[in-house]
C-alpha positions in Angstrom: 67.4 192.3 -255.6 69.4 194.7 -253.1 70.1 193.7 -249.8 70.1 196.0 -246.7 73.2 196.4 -244.9 73.2 196.1 -241.1 73.5 199.6 -239.6 77.1 200.3 -238.1 75.5 201.8 -234.9 72.6 200.6 -232.7 71.5 201.1 -229.5 71.1 198.9 -226.3 70.0 199.3 -222.5 73.0 200.1 -220.3 70.8 200.6 -216.9 67.2 200.5 -215.8 66.5 204.0 -217.5 69.4 204.7 -220.0 70.9 203.5 -223.3 74.2 203.5 -225.1 75.2 203.4 -228.7 77.3 200.6 -229.7 79.3 199.6 -232.8 77.6 196.7 -234.5 81.0 195.5 -236.1 82.7 195.2 -232.8 79.9 195.2 -229.9 81.9 197.8 -228.1 80.4 201.2 -226.9 80.9 204.1 -229.4 83.4 206.9 -228.5 83.6 209.8 -230.4 86.1 212.7 -229.5 86.9 210.7 -226.3 83.4 210.8 -225.0 81.6 207.5 -224.7 78.0 207.4 -225.9 76.4 206.1 -222.7 73.7 207.2 -220.3 71.4 208.4 -222.9 67.6 208.7 -222.7 66.1 206.2 -225.2 64.8 209.0 -227.7 68.1 210.7 -227.9 70.0 207.5 -228.3 67.6 206.2 -231.1 67.9 209.5 -232.9 71.5 209.8 -232.6 72.3 206.4 -233.7 70.1 207.2 -236.7 71.9 210.1 -237.4 75.3 208.5 -237.1 74.4 205.8 -239.4 73.0 208.3 -242.1 76.1 210.3 -242.1 78.8 207.7 -241.9 80.4 208.7 -238.6 83.6 207.1 -237.8 84.1 206.4 -234.2 87.3 206.7 -232.0 89.9 203.9 -232.4 88.8 202.8 -228.8 85.4 201.6 -230.4 87.4 199.5 -232.9 89.4 197.1 -230.6 
């Protein structure tokens, strides 16, 4: 039997109407190219997190501490 690994990236609410992408291994907001992935509409955050998990994106070091 194979086990499903937890996705590296997921989303969480960051205000009443926006979402952020976070690294499930650190709990920190994801930064890529110096840009924090915050203030996103739900559909964009969800699609982007799925894409990042599918291609194995590596976030900036800021995300890893």
